[in-house]
N, C-alpha and C positions, 0 to 999 in steps of 0.2 A: 484538791479538787474542790472539795466542799467549801472552803471559802468562797473558789470562784463561783458557783453557783449560786449561793448567799448573795454575791453581786449582783448578781444578775436577778433574782429575787428581788433587791431594794432597789435596781433600778428599774423595775415594773411597775412596783408598789408607787417609787415615785410619781411616774408616769401618769399612774390612773387615777392620784391624788392632783395631780395638777392639772388634768383632764376636764374637772368639775369646777375649779376656781381660776385659772388662767386663763388670758387671751392670748390670739392669734398671734404667730411671729411673722411680720409682713417684712419683703424688702423686693427691690427692684431690680431685673435683669433683662436688659436690651428691649428695655419701654415696657418690660410685662412686671404686674404688679402678683405677686407670687405671696400666699401666704398658708404657713404652716402652725397649725396646734402647739401651741408652748410646751405640751406634755410630750410629744412627740419629739421635739428638738433634746428637750434635758434628756428623755431616755434613749435618744440616738447616741449622744454623749458620753453618756454614761454606759453604752453596751460597746462604743467605740474604743473608750478607754478599758475595758475589760479586756478588749480580743487584744488590743495592744500589748496588755501588761502578760496576758497569756504565752502569745508568741514569743514575747521578749523572754520567759523564762524558759521556755522549751530551747529557745535558741542559746541562751547562757549554761543550760544543762547539759547538752552536746557538746558546747565549747569546753566546758568544765568537765566533762568527760574525758573528750581529745587531750586536755591538758593534760588530766591524773595518769591518762593510760602512755602518755609521753615521759611523765614523769616516772611512773614504774618502771617504762622502759631503761629508761636512763641509771635507775638504782640496779636493774638486774647486770647491766651492761658492766656499772662500777664494781658487783658481787663479783662477775667472773674474772674480770681483771684481777681482782685482788686475789682472789685463789688463783690464777696461776700463777700471781708473782709472789705467793706462799705466805699470804698476808689474811691470815685466817680471822685474825680480830677485826682487821677492818671491814672482811665480808661479813662478819657477825652483824656489824653494827647497821651496814647496808641493807642486810638481809631485815632486820629490827624496823626500818624506815617501809621495807616495801611490806610489810608483814602489817604494818599499821595501815599504810592506804588501801589494801586488799580489804579490812576488817570495814576500813571508813567507808568504802565503797558500795560493800556487800557485794564484791565481784571478786570470783572466783576463778578467773582465766589465767590469772598468775599465781594460782597456787600451784602447777607445772614445775615452775621454773624455783620456786621454797625447795621443793622435793629433791629438784636435779642438784640445787646449792649442798643441800644436808648429802647428797649421794657422793659429790664433788669434794665435799667435806672432810667425811667419812675416810675417804680414797688418800687423800692428805695426810690426816692423823695415824691411819694404817701403816704409809707407806714411812711415817716419821718413828713407828715405833709406839705410839701412842693409842694402845689397841682397849684399852677401856675409853677414851673418848669416840675412836670409832666407833663401838658398842654402842654409846650413847645415840648419837645421829642413825645408826642403822637401824635401831628400836623404835624410833622415831618415823621413821621410813614405812618400818612394818605396820604400824599401826596405821598409816593412812592407804599402804596396798599390801595388804595381806597377803596376796597370791603372787607377786611380784618376783619370778624367778630371777633375777638380779640380785634382787633382793636377800633374798633367801641364800642364796649362794654365798654371796658376801656374810651374811652371820653366820652360815657355817663354817666357812673359814677363820673368822674371829671366834668363833666361840674354841677352836681347835686352836689357835694360836695362844690364848688364853687357860687354854688345858681345864676350860669350861664344859667337862662334859658331860655333866647334871642337867645344865640348860640346853646342850646339844639333842640329848637323848628326849626331852621336851618337845624340843623343835622337831625332833623326827617324823611323827605323823602327820606333819604341814607339808612335809615336807615329798610323803607318801603319796598324801593326797595332791598336791599339785601338778605331782610327775618330774619334780625341780633333780632329779637323778634317771638314771636308766636305771633297770634291774639290780644288772650286777654291782654297778656302784654304788647305789643305795644297802644292797646289802655288807657291803666293804664296810662302807661310811657306819652301819648301824653296829657290826661287828667291834670294827675300833672305839667309837664311843663307850657299847658295854664294856668291853674289854677295859679300857683304861680305867671308866668310873669305877669298876671292880677292884682295880691295882689301887687306885687314889683311897678308895675306903680301906683297902688293907692296911696300907702304911701310914693312913693316919688314926688308925683305930687297933694299938699295936696291944691295948687289954681287954678285947672283944673279938670274938668272930662273929656275934650276932647282928652286926649289920651286913659282914658281907654274906652272911647264909641268906639271909632275908631278899638282899637285892639279886644274887643268885637266883632264889626260888620266884621270883618277880619278874625275872627277863621271857624274854620272848622263847617260846617252845623252839624255835630251831638254834637259838642261843646255847641252849643245855644243852642240846647235843651236837654242837659245833667243838671236837677233839681241844682244840687249842683255847676256847673257853673255859673247856672242861680243868685243862691243865693248869691254868692260871688259879684257878678255885682252889683246887688239889694242894697247889703248892703252897696256899694261904693256909687251906686246915693241917698240912704237916708243919708248918710254923709256928702254930698251936696246940701241936701234937694230939691232932683229933684224929689218930690213927683209923680206928673202928670207921669213921663217918667217909672219911677217904678211899679206904679199902672198897667200902659198898660201890659209892660213886663211881669208880674207875670200872668195879665190876660191870654194876649194871650199863654203863654206859658203852663198855667192848661187849656185852653182851648181843647189844642192838646193831654194833657197829665193828667190825673185828675186822678193818682193813688195813693189811699189813704191810702194805705201797705206803700208808699214807704217815708221813714222818710224825704229824702228830700224838699219833693211835701206837707208833714207836715206844715215844717217849713217855706214854701211859703205861704202855707195858713193862718198859722197864724202872719206874716209878713204883711201880706194884710190887717189881720186886724188893725195895728196900721200905716197905712199912709194916712196922712189927705193931700187927693189932692182934686182938686179945685170942683170936683165933686164926692160925698160920696155918694147921692143916689144912682148913677150909678154902686157904688163898692156895696152896699147893693144890688139890683139888682142882678148884679154878682154874689156875696155869695149865694142870695136865688137861684139861677140855682143849685150849688152848693150843697145844703141843700136838694134838690127837689131829688137828684140824690142819697146822702146817707145821708139817715132823720136822721140818727143816729150817726153822727161824731161830735166828741167832739173839732176837732178844728176848724171847718166849723160853729161849733154854737158858742162858742167863738167870733171869730172873727165878728160873725152877733151881738154879743151882744156889744162890741169895738163899731161897726160899728154905731149902733142903739145910744148907747151914746155920739158919737162925734156929732150924727144929733139931738141930745134931741128927742130921739125916746125913752122914757120911760119903758112905758108900754111894747114896744116887746122888750127891752133890756134886762128886769128883766124875761122875759117870756124864752126866747135864754139861759140865764145862769141860768135859774132854771132847764132847761130840762138837761143843759151838764151837773150840779151837780146830778142832779136824775141817769143821766148816767155814770157818773163819778166821786166821787167828786176829785176835781182838785185845787191845790193851785191856778193857775190863775183863775181859774173861780171864785172861793170865793176873790178875790182881785178885781176882776171888779164888783160882786155884791158891797163889800161891797165900792166902790166909789162910785156905784148910789147912794146906800143909805145915803151916806153922802151929795152928792147935793142934794138928796131929802127932806136930815136936819133930816132922823130918826138914831141917833147918836149912840142908843143901836144894833139897826140891824147889823149897819155898824162895831161897834165894834167885836159883834159876829161873823161875816163874817170874819173879817180879823185875829180874833183868832182860827175860826178853818181853815183858809187855813195854819196859822202857825204851828198847830198841824198836821196836813197833812207833814209838810216840814219837821218839825224834827221825828215826829214817822210815819213813810209808815206805 
């Protein structure tokens, strides 16, 4: 634009200069003599040339723009035809050409085509089992469209397929913020991600409990109150023989939630009976407090029987186990009663208990 203004200024300046020094230009039209000052003729010619050049530029620019638009559409067509044919490398080359055109024209109207291309490419990679490559494409899209529900959903699925629970946990706040899932589905996903990550830490750090303990403490509060999540952590503690810590965690969690209709709660109660802490007497008192609330609960009675055997309280152990069997004949109760009889030297009763427990297992 500046060069056009400069051209006009030069034309006018030349005209003013010629006005003082040049004669008029004369010509005849229909026997009429017409005289025009030379400076007006020269200035007029220069201005006409300027307008002609300017209009040509405008026309050329629109033509080039339309040409580039058509070229972009051709590349887009080739991209998607290549993807349909499964030729990802060919589609990638066309996408680079399209991207170059967008950058040259400084035109973002075709950016959505590139985004769609990345999404289709990620789906192809995922369906081919190349989850790592699918993730690369999805991360590109996530940077461009951070709150897109479809991309967030595909990222979630891909992280799960890769067992990359750590990255999924990092994504959880974004999923919650943009309400990618219903509240129920989000809670299920959060639990799964933290549970799988906890077990991942446990399995890959066989020499120490520190990372698992830190992870458990840093987990969301609702999860730390979830019996299934607690069960995973307690099993980890028992693997490393942290009996006192495991006992305390079970006791604390069941103090706040002793729902005997919950399978995971029952599993925690049962697990409590096999923990050999430094204070089994205190464990017995805790379990007796539970049985006072639920007198006929099989899991609590079995746990008390086991704890009493570990503390050499033979009479109490026998009473709790027989009471449990009276409520419901159970293989585990018969097994513990058989173990008690064996300790007391009653081999015949021991054999009978083991046999009854086995028959229940084989013939429910």
